[in-house]
C-alpha positions in Angstrom: -27.0 -22.3 27.4 -28.2 -25.0 25.1 -29.4 -24.0 21.6 -32.9 -24.2 20.2 -34.2 -27.4 18.5 -36.2 -27.2 15.3 -38.4 -30.2 14.7 -39.8 -29.6 11.2 -42.7 -31.7 9.8 -41.2 -31.9 6.3 -41.9 -30.1 2.9 -40.8 -26.8 4.3 -41.0 -23.9 1.8 -37.5 -23.5 0.2 -38.3 -21.0 -2.6 -41.1 -18.6 -1.5 -42.1 -17.5 2.0 -39.5 -19.8 3.7 -40.8 -18.9 7.2 -39.3 -22.0 8.8 -35.9 -21.9 7.2 -35.7 -18.1 7.8 -36.4 -18.7 11.6 -33.8 -21.5 11.7 -31.2 -19.3 10.1 -32.0 -16.4 12.4 -31.5 -18.7 15.4 -28.2 -19.8 13.9 -26.8 -16.3 13.8 -28.3 -14.8 10.6 -25.5 -13.3 8.4 -22.9 -14.9 10.7 -24.5 -18.4 10.5 -22.3 -21.4 9.6 -24.7 -24.2 8.6 -23.9 -27.9 8.4 -26.4 -29.9 6.3 -26.6 -33.6 7.0 -28.4 -35.3 4.0 -27.5 -38.9 5.1 -31.2 -40.0 5.2 -31.9 -38.8 1.7 -31.8 -41.2 -1.3 -31.1 -38.3 -3.6 -27.6 -37.3 -4.9 -25.9 -33.9 -4.8 -29.1 -32.1 -5.7 -30.5 -32.3 -2.2 -27.4 -30.4 -0.9 -27.7 -28.0 -3.8 -31.3 -27.1 -2.8 -30.4 -26.4 0.9 -27.2 -24.6 -0.1 -29.1 -22.3 -2.3 -31.9 -21.8 0.2 -29.6 -20.9 3.2 -27.2 -18.9 1.1 -30.0 -16.8 -0.4 -31.3 -16.1 3.1 -27.9 -14.7 4.0 -25.9 -17.6 5.6 -22.2 -17.0 5.8 -21.3 -20.6 5.1 -23.1 -23.8 4.2 -21.2 -27.1 4.4 -22.2 -30.8 3.8 -21.6 -33.7 6.2 -22.9 -36.8 4.6 -21.6 -40.1 6.2 -23.1 -43.2 4.6 -21.8 -45.7 7.1 -21.0 -45.8 10.8 -17.3 -46.0 9.8 -17.6 -42.7 7.9 -19.3 -41.2 10.9 -15.9 -41.6 12.7 -14.2 -39.1 10.3 -12.6 -36.3 12.3 -13.0 -33.9 9.3 -16.8 -34.3 9.5 -16.7 -33.9 13.2 -14.7 -30.7 12.9 -17.2 -29.2 10.5 -20.0 -29.8 13.1 -17.8 -28.4 15.9 -17.5 -25.1 14.0 -21.2 -24.9 13.0 -23.7 -22.5 14.5 -26.5 -24.6 13.0 -26.9 -28.3 12.2 -29.7 -29.3 9.8 -30.7 -32.9 9.0 -32.7 -33.5 5.8 -35.6 -35.9 5.1 -35.4 -39.4 3.8 -35.1 -42.7 5.6 -35.0 -42.1 9.4 -33.9 -45.7 10.1 -30.9 -45.2 7.9 -30.1 -41.9 9.6 -30.2 -43.3 13.1 -28.3 -46.4 12.1 -25.4 -44.3 10.6 -25.0 -41.5 13.1 -26.5 -42.3 16.5 -23.8 -43.2 19.0 -21.0 -42.2 16.6 -18.5 -39.3 16.8 -20.7 -37.4 14.3 -23.7 -38.1 16.5 -21.8 -36.9 19.6 -20.7 -33.8 17.8 -24.4 -32.9 17.1 -25.1 -33.3 20.8 -22.2 -31.1 21.7 -23.3 -28.5 19.2 -26.7 -28.3 20.9 -25.1 -28.0 24.4 -22.8 -25.1 23.3 -25.7 -23.1 21.9 -25.9 -24.0 18.2 -29.3 -24.6 16.7 -30.0 -28.2 15.7 -32.9 -29.1 13.5 -34.2 -31.6 11.1 -37.1 -32.0 8.6 -39.1 -35.2 8.1 -36.7 -38.0 9.0 -34.4 -35.4 10.5 -37.3 -34.4 12.7 -38.0 -37.9 14.0 -34.4 -38.6 15.0 -34.3 -35.6 17.3 -36.5 -37.5 19.9 -35.2 -40.0 22.3 -37.7 -42.6 21.0 -37.9 -42.3 17.3 -40.7 -43.6 15.0 -38.8 -45.9 12.6 -41.8 -46.7 10.4 -45.5 -47.4 10.6 -48.9 -47.3 9.0 -51.2 -44.3 8.3 -54.9 -43.9 9.3 -57.1 -42.2 11.8 -57.8 -45.3 14.0 -55.1 -46.4 16.5 -54.2 -50.0 16.1 -51.9 -52.5 17.7 -48.5 -52.7 15.9 -49.2 -49.5 13.9 -45.7 -48.1 14.5 -42.2 -49.3 15.2 -39.8 -47.5 17.4 -36.0 -47.1 17.4 -33.5 -45.1 19.3 -33.0 -41.4 18.4 -30.5 -38.7 19.3 -32.4 -37.9 22.5 -32.3 -34.1 22.0 -36.0 -33.9 22.9 -36.4 -36.4 25.8 -39.7 -37.9 26.8 -41.3 -37.2 23.4 -42.4 -39.0 20.3 -42.1 -36.8 17.2 -44.1 -37.6 14.1 -43.9 -35.6 10.8 -46.0 -34.9 7.7 -48.7 -35.3 10.4 -52.0 -34.0 9.0 -51.0 -34.4 5.4 -50.3 -38.2 5.7 -53.1 -38.9 8.3 -50.8 -40.1 11.1 -53.2 -39.5 14.0 -53.8 -43.2 14.5 -50.2 -44.2 14.9 -49.3 -41.4 17.2 -52.4 -42.3 19.4 -51.3 -45.9 19.3 -47.8 -45.2 20.3 -48.8 -42.9 23.2 -51.3 -45.5 24.4 -48.5 -48.1 24.5 -46.1 -45.7 26.2 -48.3 -43.1 28.1 -45.3 -41.6 29.8 -44.2 -40.2 26.5 -45.7 -37.0 25.0 -46.7 -37.4 21.3 -46.1 -34.4 19.0 -47.3 -34.5 15.4 -45.8 -31.8 13.2 -47.5 -30.7 10.0 -45.6 -29.9 6.8 -43.9 -26.5 6.5 -44.2 -26.2 10.3 -41.7 -26.4 13.1 -42.0 -27.3 16.8 -39.2 -25.1 18.3 -37.9 -26.2 21.7 -35.9 -23.7 23.8 -34.1 -24.1 27.1 -36.8 -22.3 29.0 -38.9 -25.4 28.6 -41.2 -24.0 26.0 -42.2 -25.4 22.6 -43.3 -22.7 20.1 -45.0 -23.3 16.8 -43.5 -21.7 13.7 -44.8 -22.0 10.1 -47.9 -22.6 8.0 -49.6 -25.6 9.8 -50.0 -26.8 13.4 -48.5 -29.0 16.0 -50.8 -31.7 17.5 -49.9 -32.7 21.0 -51.2 -36.0 22.5 -50.9 -36.4 26.2 -51.7 -39.9 27.5 -50.8 -39.2 31.2 -54.3 -40.1 32.3 -55.4 -42.3 29.4 -57.1 -45.7 29.6 -56.1 -48.2 27.0 -56.2 -51.9 26.2 -52.8 -51.7 24.4 -51.1 -54.2 26.8 -53.6 -57.0 25.9 -54.7 -56.1 22.4 -54.0 -58.8 19.8 -52.4 -58.6 16.3 -53.4 -55.4 14.5 -56.8 -54.8 16.2 -58.1 -51.3 16.9 -57.1 -50.0 20.3 -59.2 -48.6 23.1 -57.8 -45.2 23.9 -59.8 -43.0 26.3 -59.0 -39.9 28.4 -56.3 -38.6 26.1 -55.7 -34.8 26.3 -55.1 -33.3 22.9 -53.9 -29.8 21.9 -53.8 -28.5 18.3 -51.5 -25.4 18.2 -51.1 -23.1 15.2 -48.2 -20.7 14.5 -47.2 -18.5 17.5 -48.7 -20.7 20.2 -46.6 -22.2 23.0 -46.6 -25.3 25.2 -44.7 -25.9 28.4 -43.1 -29.3 28.0 -42.4 -30.2 31.7 -45.9 -29.3 33.0 -47.6 -30.4 29.8 -49.7 -27.2 29.7 -50.7 -24.8 27.0 -49.3 -21.3 27.5 -51.4 -18.6 25.9 -49.0 -16.4 23.9 -49.6 -12.9 22.7 -47.2 -12.1 19.8 -45.1 -8.9 20.2 -46.5 -6.0 18.2 -43.9 -4.3 15.9 -42.9 -0.7 16.9 -44.4 0.7 13.7 -47.8 -0.9 14.5 -47.6 0.3 18.1 -47.2 3.9 16.8 -50.2 3.5 14.5 -52.3 2.0 17.3 -51.3 4.8 19.6 -52.1 7.5 17.0 -55.5 5.8 16.3 -56.3 5.6 20.0 -55.5 9.3 20.5 -57.8 10.2 17.6 -60.6 8.2 19.2 -59.9 10.0 22.6 -60.0 13.4 20.8 -63.3 12.4 19.1 -64.8 11.4 22.5 -63.7 14.8 24.0 -65.3 16.6 21.0 -68.6 14.7 21.4 -68.6 15.4 25.1 -68.2 19.1 24.5 -70.8 19.1 21.7 -68.2 20.2 19.2 -67.8 17.1 17.1 -67.7 17.5 13.4 -69.2 21.0 13.3 -68.6 21.4 9.6 -70.3 18.1 8.8 -73.3 19.1 10.9 -73.6 22.5 9.2 -73.4 20.8 5.8 -76.1 18.3 6.7 -78.2 21.2 8.0 -77.9 23.2 4.8 -79.0 20.2 2.7 -82.2 19.9 4.7 -83.2 23.6 4.3 -84.7 23.5 0.7 -87.1 20.7 1.5 -88.1 22.4 4.6 -88.7 25.7 2.8 -90.6 23.9 0.0 -93.1 22.5 2.5 
């Protein structure tokens, strides 16, 4: 059984709340989790690894290790591959997604990530690490609400989420236009824009579930009409008939059928007991009313308060 995939929109909470990282660690085995962090995309030094090491360790991970190849030659290193082969979770940080795909896609490190997913490990990435999870990765592009020709440039990703374009920092960086433009140019692909501190979690039952503070915006161009094949330069694009879904935390989407799946969250056992007790109280009250025996003491009290005014008159 293949493992879940966490496509995180960037800027996930690392100090407080940590809803997304907590869910990632739980999927990786909780206290038994062995996490490999791949900060290749980042321009930062050791501090980026220090942040994720502290975050995952404080959440209870058993082990947090770094795999940071800087060239394709370094991605051939058997020691790095062995770390990934032992991991229960693989996490790719943000930074430059074009660098990330140039260094690891099609290398032994890249193949080890694919194997990890196939054997059941959780694989995820934030920001640049989110984009590379798709088969068709957004390498770079412009922001803005209006779709325009040449608004985004594509490159090859790892292909863990086939048939999908993943965009990140979606609402925060106003990337609606470029996702619409890319879907208009490739309507067979499903566009997913993931907000910050939010994850689109893909599982082997074909469902995508939203976790975190924001939302996942889904753009389905299956039946869209567009002038993308003939539009010139950077002119605005005609895009009509797109189906859009905006799904907050807890909501689900079936990827193969491209349909929203209403999801009712599970109620904790403690809350179920409270609800059951409250329902029983209401039923008892209804029985008391039906037998004209409801709140006798309250009725007598109200009756006694009315007597003086009645006697005074």
